[in-house]
N, C-alpha and C positions, 0 to 999 in steps of 0.2 A: 798593177791594180786595175788597169783599164777594162779588162773583161769582167771583173767583179763589179765595178761601177756600173757597167752597162746592164748587168743582170739585176742589180739593186734598183736601178732607175724604173725597170719595168714593174717592180713589185709595189711601188708607191706606199712604202711603210712609213709609220710614225715613230720617231725615236725621241725619247726624252733624255735631257741632260740635267742632273741635280745641281750642278755648279754654274748656274746661269749668269753669275755676275763675273766669272773668270774671262778676261779679254780674249784669251786663246779659244775658249768655247764659243764665244759670241762670234768670233771671225769665222771659225770652222762651220758653225751653224749657218752663217750667212752664205758661205760658199755651197754648202749642201743644199740649201733652198734655191740659190741662183742656178746651180746646176741640175736642179729637179731630181736630185738622187734620193732624198728622203724628206718628210715633213718634220722639221725639228721643233721640239717644244723645250724651252728653257725654263728651269725652276728658279723663281726669285722675282723681286720686284722689276717692274718694267722700267728699263732705262730711258733717258731722254731720246737717244738715237737707237732705233731698232732696225736691223737689216731687213730688207723686204723679204716677205715669206716666212719669217721667224715668229713664233707665237711664244708668249711668256705666261707662265702660270705661277702666281704668288700664293703659297700656302696660307698666308695670313688672311687672304680675301677670297680663296677658292670656294665656290659653291659645292664642290665635290669633297671638301675636307671631312665632313661628317660621314660620308659613304666610306671614305678611306680608313677612318678611325674605326668604323664598325667592322670593316674587313680585317684590319689588324687584330682587333680584340677577338674576333671569331677564330683566327688563326693561332693566337698566342695565349688565349685564356687558360688552356690546359697547362700552360708553363707558369701560370700565376699572374699573367698581365690583367690589370683592372682597366675598366672603361676610361677612368681619368687618365692612366698612363698611356692607353692607346690613343686618346685624342692629343696628348702632348707629342708622342713619337711621330704621329701622322704629320705634324707640322714641320718636322725635320726634313730638309731638302732631299737627303739620300732616301729616306723611308717614303716620303711623298712620291718620288719618282718610281721607286720600286712598287708602291702600291698602285700607281697608274698602270703600270705594266700588268700587275696581278689582276687588276679590274678590267682589263682589256681596253683601256683608254689610250694606251700606247703599245706598240708592238715590241719594244725593247728599250733598254736603258744603257747609257754610257757615262760612267762616273769615274772618280779617281784622280782628276786633275788637281784637286785640292784636298782630297781625303786619302787616308791610307788604304792599302789593299784589304786589310782586316776589316775596317769599317764599311767599305763598299760591298765586300762579299757577305759581311754579316747582314746587311740590309737586304741583300738579294735572297739570302737563304731564309730569313725570318719572314719576308713578304711574298716572294715569288715561290720559293721552295724548290726542292729537287724534282727531277722528272721521275715519276713513279716507276718508270721502266728501267732507270739506271740507278737511282738513289745514292749516287756519289757525284759530288762536284769536282771536276778536275780541270786541266787546261790543255790547250793545244796551240802550237805554233805552226804557221805555214812558212816553209823555208823555200825561197825562190833561188835555185841553183844556177850557176854559170853554165853547167853542162845540161842541155835540154834533153839529152837522151836518158837522163836519170829521172826516176819517178814518173810523174805525168807531165810531160813536156817541161821538165825541170822543177816541177812543183812537188813537194813532199810535206806530210803532216808529221810532226814530232810531238809526242806526249809521254809522260806529263812532265813538263819542265818547270813548273811553278807552284803547284799546289800540294799534291799528295806526297809526302816526303819518302815513306817506306811502306808501300801498299802490300797488303796480304794478297794471296793468290785470287781471292774473290774480288778484292778491289782492283787488282791489275786486270782482271777479266772485264770489269765494268769500264775501266778506263779504255780498254781495246775496243769494247762496243761503242762507247761514246765517241771515240776518235774516228772510228770508221764511219760513223753518221756524219761527223764534222767533215771528214775528207770528201764524202759524197757531195756535200753542199759546197764546200769551199774550193774544191779542185775540180768540180763538175765531172767526176769520173768514178767508176766503181773502185772501192778501196781494195787494195792488196796488202794485207796487214801482216806485218813481221813482229813477232814477240822476241825481243832481242835478249841475248845473254853473252857470256864469254865462252859458251859451248854451242855446238851445232849437232843436233841429233845424238846427244849422249857422248860427245867427245870429251866432255868434262864432267866429273862428278862432284856435286856440292849441294847443300841444302838450297842455296839461291838458285841453282839450275832446276831443282825439283820444284821450286815455287813457280817457275816460268812454265814448266810442263804442266803443272796442275792448273794454271791459269788457262792454258790453251784448251784443256778438257772442258773447263767451265764455259769458255767462249763457244765452243762447238756445240754444247748442249743448249745454251741460252740463245744463240744466234746462229743456227745451222746454215743459214744462207750466205754467211760471210766466207770470203776467201781469205783464210788465215793459216799461218803456220808458225811454228817455233819447235824447240828453242833454236834461234839462228843467231850466228855471229854477225856483226854489222856487215862485213865484206860479203858473206854468204847471202845476205838480204838484198844488197844493192848491186853487186857485180855478177854479170851473167855467167861468166866463166867459173868464178868461185862457187856460185850458187849451184851450178850443174855438177860440179866436182863434189861438193861437201853435202848437198841435199838433192840428189838426183831424184827427179820425179815430182818435186815440190812445185806447186802452182804459184808460189810466192817467191821463193829463192831466186835472186838475181833480177826480179822484177818489182820488188816492193815500192809502193808509194806512201805507205803509212807505217811509221816506225814507233813501236811502243817499247819504252825503255824499262828496265826492271825496277828502277827506283828514281827519285828526283835527282840524286847526286850524278848519276850517269847521264840523264837526259839534260840537265842544266849545263853540264860541261860540254856535252856533245854539240848542243845547238850553238854554244858560244864559239867553240872551235870551228865548226862549219861556217859560222858567220865571219869570224875574224881571220881565219887562215884560208878558208875556202872561197871567200868573196861572196858568200850568199847573202841574200837580204832575209832577215828574220822578221816576220810579220805576226805580231801577237804580243803577249799570249791572249787567247780568247777562252772565256769560261765555257765549259760544256757539262752537261748533266743537270742543268736547271730546267724547270718546267717551261719557262720562256727566257729569252736571251737577256742577259745583263752582263756587261763587260766592264773591266777595270783598266784604267789608264795609269801609267807612270805619272807621278807628280812633276816630273821633268819633261812631260810630253809636248810635242810641237802641234801646231794647228794641223799640219799634215797627218800627224798620228791620230789626232781626234777625228778627222775626216775619214781615215781609212778604217778606224775601228767602228765608226758609225755605219760604214758600208757593209762590213762583216756582219755587224749585228742585224741589219735589215735582212741579210741573206739567211742567217740563222733562224729567223722567225718564221721562215717557211713560205710557201707560195701565198699569192694573195687570195 
Protein backbone atom coordinates (compact mmCIF):
# COMPACT_ATOMS: atom_id res chain seq x y z
CA UNK A 1 0.00 0.00 0.00
CA UNK A 2 2.93 2.38 0.50
CA UNK A 3 2.91 3.67 -3.07
CA UNK A 4 -0.86 4.20 -3.01
CA UNK A 5 -0.62 6.07 0.29
CA UNK A 6 1.98 8.47 -1.07
CA UNK A 7 -0.12 9.15 -4.16
CA UNK A 8 -3.24 9.73 -2.04
CA UNK A 9 -1.41 12.11 0.29
CA UNK A 10 -0.66 14.45 -2.63
CA UNK A 11 -4.34 14.68 -3.59
CA UNK A 12 -5.55 16.08 -0.23
CA UNK A 13 -9.02 14.55 -0.62
CA UNK A 14 -11.90 14.66 1.87
CA UNK A 15 -13.43 11.29 2.70
CA UNK A 16 -16.64 10.88 4.72
CA UNK A 17 -17.39 7.89 6.97
CA UNK A 18 -21.10 7.32 7.80
CA UNK A 19 -20.38 5.09 10.83
CA UNK A 20 -18.69 7.77 12.90
CA UNK A 21 -19.38 6.15 16.26
CA UNK A 22 -17.60 2.88 15.42
CA UNK A 23 -14.32 2.68 17.40
CA UNK A 24 -12.50 1.16 14.42
CA UNK A 25 -13.60 4.01 12.17
CA UNK A 26 -12.56 6.61 14.73
CA UNK A 27 -9.12 5.04 15.10
CA UNK A 28 -8.62 4.72 11.33
CA UNK A 29 -9.73 8.32 10.80
CA UNK A 30 -7.28 9.47 13.45
CA UNK A 31 -4.45 7.66 11.69
CA UNK A 32 -5.46 9.04 8.29
CA UNK A 33 -5.49 12.57 9.68
CA UNK A 34 -2.21 12.11 11.55
CA UNK A 35 -0.53 10.73 8.43
CA UNK A 36 -2.03 13.56 6.33
CA UNK A 37 -3.39 11.03 3.83
CA UNK A 38 -6.97 12.35 3.64
CA UNK A 39 -9.19 14.82 5.48
CA UNK A 40 -11.66 12.55 7.33
CA UNK A 41 -15.22 13.54 8.20
CA UNK A 42 -17.14 11.23 10.52
CA UNK A 43 -20.95 11.27 10.51
CA UNK A 44 -22.52 11.28 13.95
CA UNK A 45 -22.48 13.12 17.27
CA UNK A 46 -19.12 14.49 18.32
CA UNK A 47 -17.64 12.29 21.07
CA UNK A 48 -15.87 13.60 24.16
CA UNK A 49 -12.46 12.66 22.78
CA UNK A 50 -11.79 13.50 19.14
CA UNK A 51 -8.56 12.56 17.33
CA UNK A 52 -6.70 15.59 16.07
CA UNK A 53 -7.59 16.52 12.50
CA UNK A 54 -10.88 14.59 12.45
CA UNK A 55 -14.13 16.49 11.76
CA UNK A 56 -17.57 15.32 12.88
CA UNK A 57 -20.86 16.09 11.11
CA UNK A 58 -24.05 15.34 13.05
CA UNK A 59 -27.07 15.11 10.70
CA UNK A 60 -29.38 16.18 13.52
CA UNK A 61 -27.70 19.59 13.71
CA UNK A 62 -26.04 20.00 10.32
CA UNK A 63 -26.80 23.29 8.50
CA UNK A 64 -26.48 21.42 5.21
CA UNK A 65 -29.29 18.95 5.99
CA UNK A 66 -31.93 20.92 4.08
CA UNK A 67 -29.62 21.10 1.06
CA UNK A 68 -29.09 17.33 1.13
CA UNK A 69 -32.81 16.66 1.55
CA UNK A 70 -33.54 18.84 -1.48
CA UNK A 71 -30.88 17.02 -3.48
CA UNK A 72 -32.30 13.62 -2.55
CA UNK A 73 -35.83 14.75 -3.42
CA UNK A 74 -34.67 16.04 -6.81
CA UNK A 75 -33.00 12.72 -7.61
CA UNK A 76 -35.75 10.44 -6.34
CA UNK A 77 -39.04 12.27 -6.88
CA UNK A 78 -39.54 10.49 -10.21
CA UNK A 79 -39.50 7.27 -8.16
CA UNK A 80 -42.25 8.56 -5.89
CA UNK A 81 -40.21 10.14 -3.07
CA UNK A 82 -41.89 13.02 -1.25
CA UNK A 83 -40.21 16.01 0.35
CA UNK A 84 -41.12 14.71 3.81
CA UNK A 85 -39.53 11.34 3.03
CA UNK A 86 -36.46 13.04 1.57
CA UNK A 87 -35.96 15.07 4.75
CA UNK A 88 -36.18 11.92 6.86
CA UNK A 89 -33.86 9.86 4.65
CA UNK A 90 -31.24 12.61 4.49
CA UNK A 91 -30.88 12.35 8.29
CA UNK A 92 -29.79 8.71 8.06
CA UNK A 93 -25.97 8.49 8.30
CA UNK A 94 -25.48 6.32 5.19
CA UNK A 95 -27.57 8.67 3.07
CA UNK A 96 -26.19 11.82 4.70
CA UNK A 97 -22.65 10.69 3.80
CA UNK A 98 -23.62 9.70 0.25
CA UNK A 99 -25.37 13.05 -0.24
CA UNK A 100 -22.26 14.86 0.99
CA UNK A 101 -20.39 13.18 -1.86
CA UNK A 102 -23.15 13.88 -4.38
CA UNK A 103 -23.17 17.55 -3.36
CA UNK A 104 -19.40 17.87 -3.69
CA UNK A 105 -18.83 18.42 0.05
CA UNK A 106 -16.74 15.25 0.19
CA UNK A 107 -14.72 13.47 -2.50
CA UNK A 108 -15.78 9.95 -1.55
CA UNK A 109 -17.36 7.82 1.16
CA UNK A 110 -16.35 4.66 3.01
CA UNK A 111 -19.10 2.72 4.80
CA UNK A 112 -20.12 -0.81 5.68
CA UNK A 113 -18.34 -1.27 9.02
CA UNK A 114 -21.76 -1.56 10.69
CA UNK A 115 -24.12 -1.73 7.70
CA UNK A 116 -24.69 -4.46 5.13
CA UNK A 117 -23.34 -4.27 1.61
CA UNK A 118 -26.89 -4.00 0.27
CA UNK A 119 -27.63 -0.99 2.50
CA UNK A 120 -24.34 0.73 1.67
CA UNK A 121 -24.59 0.20 -2.08
CA UNK A 122 -28.27 1.23 -2.13
CA UNK A 123 -27.46 4.57 -0.52
CA UNK A 124 -24.63 5.16 -3.01
CA UNK A 125 -26.81 4.28 -6.00
CA UNK A 126 -29.73 6.45 -4.92
CA UNK A 127 -27.63 9.48 -3.95
CA UNK A 128 -24.48 9.38 -6.06
CA UNK A 129 -25.76 7.31 -8.96
CA UNK A 130 -23.91 5.43 -11.68
CA UNK A 131 -21.35 6.97 -13.97
CA UNK A 132 -23.29 7.94 -17.12
CA UNK A 133 -20.43 6.57 -19.23
CA UNK A 134 -20.68 3.10 -17.64
CA UNK A 135 -24.21 2.74 -16.17
CA UNK A 136 -23.33 -0.41 -14.24
CA UNK A 137 -21.90 -0.69 -10.74
CA UNK A 138 -19.44 -3.54 -10.32
CA UNK A 139 -16.39 -4.29 -8.20
CA UNK A 140 -12.65 -4.80 -8.50
CA UNK A 141 -9.98 -6.42 -6.35
CA UNK A 142 -6.32 -5.46 -6.47
CA UNK A 143 -4.31 -8.66 -6.14
CA UNK A 144 -0.74 -8.28 -4.86
CA UNK A 145 1.13 -11.39 -6.00
CA UNK A 146 4.28 -13.01 -4.69
CA UNK A 147 5.75 -13.13 -8.20
CA UNK A 148 6.47 -9.55 -9.27
CA UNK A 149 7.10 -10.63 -12.87
CA UNK A 150 3.34 -11.07 -13.26
CA UNK A 151 0.90 -8.28 -14.02
CA UNK A 152 2.32 -4.85 -13.25
CA UNK A 153 5.16 -5.46 -10.79
CA UNK A 154 3.09 -8.20 -9.17
CA UNK A 155 -0.17 -6.22 -9.11
CA UNK A 156 -3.29 -7.28 -10.99
CA UNK A 157 -6.93 -6.17 -11.13
CA UNK A 158 -9.63 -8.89 -10.89
CA UNK A 159 -13.30 -8.21 -11.72
CA UNK A 160 -16.11 -8.69 -10.97
CA UNK A 161 -15.67 -10.74 -7.80
CA UNK A 162 -18.46 -9.32 -5.64
CA UNK A 163 -21.43 -7.60 -7.31
CA UNK A 164 -22.72 -8.68 -10.75
CA UNK A 165 -23.58 -12.38 -10.60
CA UNK A 166 -24.23 -13.35 -14.23
CA UNK A 167 -23.44 -10.45 -16.58
CA UNK A 168 -24.80 -10.21 -20.09
CA UNK A 169 -22.30 -9.47 -22.88
CA UNK A 170 -23.15 -5.76 -22.62
CA UNK A 171 -22.68 -5.82 -18.84
CA UNK A 172 -19.43 -7.77 -19.19
CA UNK A 173 -18.17 -5.12 -21.59
CA UNK A 174 -19.09 -2.38 -19.12
CA UNK A 175 -17.29 -4.25 -16.34
CA UNK A 176 -14.21 -4.51 -18.55
CA UNK A 177 -14.21 -0.78 -19.36
CA UNK A 178 -14.73 0.18 -15.71
CA UNK A 179 -12.03 -2.23 -14.55
CA UNK A 180 -9.57 -0.81 -17.06
CA UNK A 181 -10.18 2.64 -15.59
CA UNK A 182 -9.68 1.26 -12.08
CA UNK A 183 -6.47 -0.48 -13.10
CA UNK A 184 -5.13 2.74 -14.59
CA UNK A 185 -5.75 4.54 -11.29
CA UNK A 186 -4.87 1.84 -8.77
CA UNK A 187 -2.00 0.09 -10.56
CA UNK A 188 -0.60 3.32 -12.04
CA UNK A 189 -0.09 1.68 -15.42
CA UNK A 190 -1.88 1.18 -18.70
CA UNK A 191 -4.30 -1.73 -18.42
CA UNK A 192 -3.80 -4.84 -20.51
CA UNK A 193 -7.26 -6.37 -20.30
CA UNK A 194 -7.99 -10.07 -20.76
CA UNK A 195 -11.57 -11.30 -21.09
CA UNK A 196 -11.33 -14.78 -19.63
CA UNK A 197 -13.07 -18.01 -20.60
CA UNK A 198 -12.44 -21.75 -20.71
CA UNK A 199 -11.61 -21.24 -24.39
CA UNK A 200 -8.82 -19.39 -26.20
CA UNK A 201 -9.56 -18.00 -29.65
CA UNK A 202 -12.23 -20.54 -30.55
CA UNK A 203 -10.67 -23.64 -28.98
CA UNK A 204 -13.98 -24.30 -27.23
CA UNK A 205 -17.53 -23.92 -28.48
CA UNK A 206 -20.32 -22.91 -26.11
CA UNK A 207 -22.81 -20.06 -25.60
CA UNK A 208 -20.71 -18.92 -22.62
CA UNK A 209 -17.74 -18.51 -24.95
CA UNK A 210 -19.91 -16.65 -27.46
CA UNK A 211 -20.91 -14.21 -24.71
CA UNK A 212 -17.26 -13.33 -24.03
CA UNK A 213 -16.56 -12.89 -27.75
CA UNK A 214 -19.57 -10.59 -28.02
CA UNK A 215 -18.40 -8.60 -24.99
CA UNK A 216 -15.01 -8.09 -26.65
CA UNK A 217 -16.66 -6.66 -29.76
CA UNK A 218 -18.66 -4.23 -27.60
CA UNK A 219 -15.57 -3.10 -25.68
CA UNK A 220 -13.67 -2.42 -28.88
CA UNK A 221 -16.51 -0.26 -30.18
CA UNK A 222 -17.11 1.65 -26.94
CA UNK A 223 -13.48 1.99 -25.85
CA UNK A 224 -11.29 1.61 -28.96
CA UNK A 225 -8.26 3.00 -27.10
CA UNK A 226 -8.12 0.02 -24.72
CA UNK A 227 -5.62 -2.78 -25.15
CA UNK A 228 -8.00 -5.71 -24.68
CA UNK A 229 -8.28 -9.26 -25.98
CA UNK A 230 -10.37 -12.37 -25.55
CA UNK A 231 -11.56 -14.92 -25.27
CA UNK A 232 -8.47 -16.14 -23.36
CA UNK A 233 -7.93 -18.96 -20.92
CA UNK A 234 -6.29 -17.88 -17.67
CA UNK A 235 -2.93 -19.45 -18.50
CA UNK A 236 -2.88 -17.82 -21.94
CA UNK A 237 -3.60 -14.46 -20.31
CA UNK A 238 -0.81 -14.49 -17.71
CA UNK A 239 1.89 -16.87 -18.94
CA UNK A 240 4.10 -15.55 -21.74
CA UNK A 241 4.94 -18.95 -23.25
CA UNK A 242 1.35 -20.21 -23.17
CA UNK A 243 0.06 -16.89 -24.48
CA UNK A 244 2.43 -16.89 -27.44
CA UNK A 245 1.46 -20.48 -28.20
CA UNK A 246 -2.31 -20.18 -27.90
CA UNK A 247 -2.81 -16.58 -29.02
CA UNK A 248 0.12 -15.62 -31.22
CA UNK A 249 0.22 -11.93 -32.05
CA UNK A 250 -2.00 -10.86 -29.16
CA UNK A 251 -0.92 -7.68 -27.35
CA UNK A 252 -2.49 -8.99 -24.14
CA UNK A 253 -1.85 -12.74 -24.02
CA UNK A 254 0.90 -13.57 -21.55
CA UNK A 255 1.09 -9.95 -20.33
CA UNK A 256 -2.35 -9.23 -18.88
CA UNK A 257 -2.57 -7.12 -15.73
CA UNK A 258 -6.37 -6.80 -15.72
CA UNK A 259 -8.49 -9.97 -15.66
CA UNK A 260 -12.21 -9.83 -16.37
CA UNK A 261 -13.99 -13.07 -15.48
CA UNK A 262 -17.13 -14.26 -17.29
CA UNK A 263 -19.25 -14.31 -14.12
CA UNK A 264 -19.11 -13.83 -10.37
CA UNK A 265 -18.80 -17.56 -9.68
CA UNK A 266 -15.49 -17.89 -11.51
CA UNK A 267 -14.19 -14.52 -10.30
CA UNK A 268 -14.94 -15.11 -6.63
CA UNK A 269 -13.44 -18.60 -6.68
CA UNK A 270 -10.36 -17.40 -8.56
CA UNK A 271 -9.45 -14.51 -6.28
CA UNK A 272 -9.86 -16.65 -3.15
CA UNK A 273 -7.71 -19.45 -4.58
CA UNK A 274 -5.00 -16.99 -5.63
CA UNK A 275 -5.14 -15.48 -2.15
CA UNK A 276 -5.21 -18.69 -0.11
CA UNK A 277 -3.11 -21.03 -2.25
CA UNK A 278 -0.92 -18.53 -4.05
CA UNK A 279 -0.09 -16.35 -1.06
CA UNK A 280 -1.44 -13.18 -2.67
CA UNK A 281 -2.93 -10.24 -0.80
CA UNK A 282 -6.46 -9.39 -1.94
CA UNK A 283 -7.17 -5.67 -1.50
CA UNK A 284 -10.82 -4.75 -1.92
CA UNK A 285 -13.41 -5.13 -3.22
CA UNK A 286 -13.79 -1.57 -4.46
CA UNK A 287 -16.95 -0.38 -6.17
CA UNK A 288 -16.56 0.98 -9.69
CA UNK A 289 -18.99 2.53 -12.12
CA UNK A 290 -20.36 5.17 -9.73
CA UNK A 291 -20.35 8.85 -10.67
CA UNK A 292 -18.21 9.48 -7.57
CA UNK A 293 -16.43 6.94 -5.36
CA UNK A 294 -18.25 5.17 -2.53
CA UNK A 295 -16.82 1.98 -1.09
CA UNK A 296 -18.15 -0.82 1.08
CA UNK A 297 -16.33 -2.42 3.99
CA UNK A 298 -16.85 -5.84 5.50
CA UNK A 299 -18.56 -5.68 8.89
CA UNK A 300 -15.61 -7.67 10.18
CA UNK A 301 -13.14 -5.10 8.90
CA UNK A 302 -10.04 -4.05 10.82
CA UNK A 303 -8.68 -0.56 11.37
CA UNK A 304 -6.10 -1.35 8.69
CA UNK A 305 -8.84 -2.31 6.24
CA UNK A 306 -10.66 0.98 6.79
CA UNK A 307 -7.43 2.93 6.37
CA UNK A 308 -6.57 1.16 3.11
CA UNK A 309 -10.05 1.51 1.61
CA UNK A 310 -9.99 5.24 2.38
CA UNK A 311 -6.67 5.53 0.54
CA UNK A 312 -8.10 3.83 -2.55
CA UNK A 313 -11.28 5.90 -2.37
CA UNK A 314 -9.16 9.05 -2.47
CA UNK A 315 -7.34 7.78 -5.56
CA UNK A 316 -10.61 6.84 -7.26
CA UNK A 317 -11.87 10.40 -6.90
CA UNK A 318 -9.28 11.56 -9.40
CA UNK A 319 -6.70 14.35 -9.47
CA UNK A 320 -7.02 17.36 -7.20
